[in-house]
N, C-alpha and C positions, 0 to 999 in steps of 0.2 A: 426715320433710324431712331433707335430707343434712345433715351435719356439716361440710361444707365451709367453709374460712375466708371471712370477709365481707371484701372489700376494695375499694378505689376504684381505678379505673385513669385516670390522666391522662398528656397528651402534650402537646407544645408545641414551638415552636422554641428555648425555653431553660427553666430552671427557674424563673424567675419569671413565665412566661406559658403555665402549664398550663392545660389544659380538660380536663374529664369525656370519657372514650373510653365510646361506647354499645358495651359488652361483648357479644359474640354477634350483633351486630346490624350497624351500618353503621360505616364509617371517619370518622375525623376528619381534616381538611385540616390541614396544617402548611405553613407558608411564612416564609422569612426570606430573608436577604440570601445564604445559603449552600446552601439546600435548599428544594425545592418539591416536594410528595408528600402520600400519605396514609399512615395507620397503622391497622391493623385488628387486634383482640384478641379471642381466643376463648378461654375458661377452661371446661372441664368441670365440670359442675355448679354454675355460677354462679347464685346467687340474687338478686343486686343488691345495692346498698348498704343498709345497715342502715336499717329502715324502708319498703324498697321491694320487698318479698319480691315476687315473681312477674314481675318486670320482665325478667327475663332470656328468651330464646328458646329451651324446650327442643326445638324441632323441629330446631336446628341441632346437637344433640348427635350428630347422624349423621357430624359431623367427624372424631369420634374413636372411631367404631365400629371394632372390629378393630386399635386401635392402642393402645399402652401410654402414649401422650401425654397429657397432662391439661391443656396451654394451648399457644398458638400466637400469635406476634406477627409480622405481616406488614409490611413497609413497602414502598412503591411510591412510586416518585419519582426524582429526578434532583438531583445536586450542581450548582450553577450555576457552580461553576469548580473548580480543581483545589485540594485540601486536604491536608494532612500528616495521618497517621494519628491522630496526638495531638489534633487538633483536632476528632475526632468523637466525641461522646459516646455509649457503646454499652451495650448490655446488660450486658457485661464488668463495670459499676459497679454493677449490680444488687444484687449481694451485698454490697458495700461499703455501701450505702445501708441496705439490710436490718439489717445488723450495727450499725449506729449507733443 
C-alpha cells in the first residue's frame, strides 16, 4: 500500500458551506450569488479518507501517466457578474491555510 498522505477534499461557495469532493470520480457542483459551476479533483495514489480504503478509482491513474504531476484541480463554470480580483478565493491561499 502506498504511503501517500491521507487527506479529505472539500469545496463550496464559501468556507462555511463546504462539502466533500469525490476524488478521482465525479465533480461537485458549486452555486452562489457570484459563481455557478463544478470542481473536479484528481490525486495520484489517493486511497480515500481514513477508514475508507479502496474508495479511490485506480483506473483513473492514467491521467498521470507520463506526467510529473501528482494532483489536478479543475474548475468549470462562469461568474455571474464582474468581480475584482481580490473578491475571488483561489488556490493561492492554499499554502497559507496549510501553514496555519
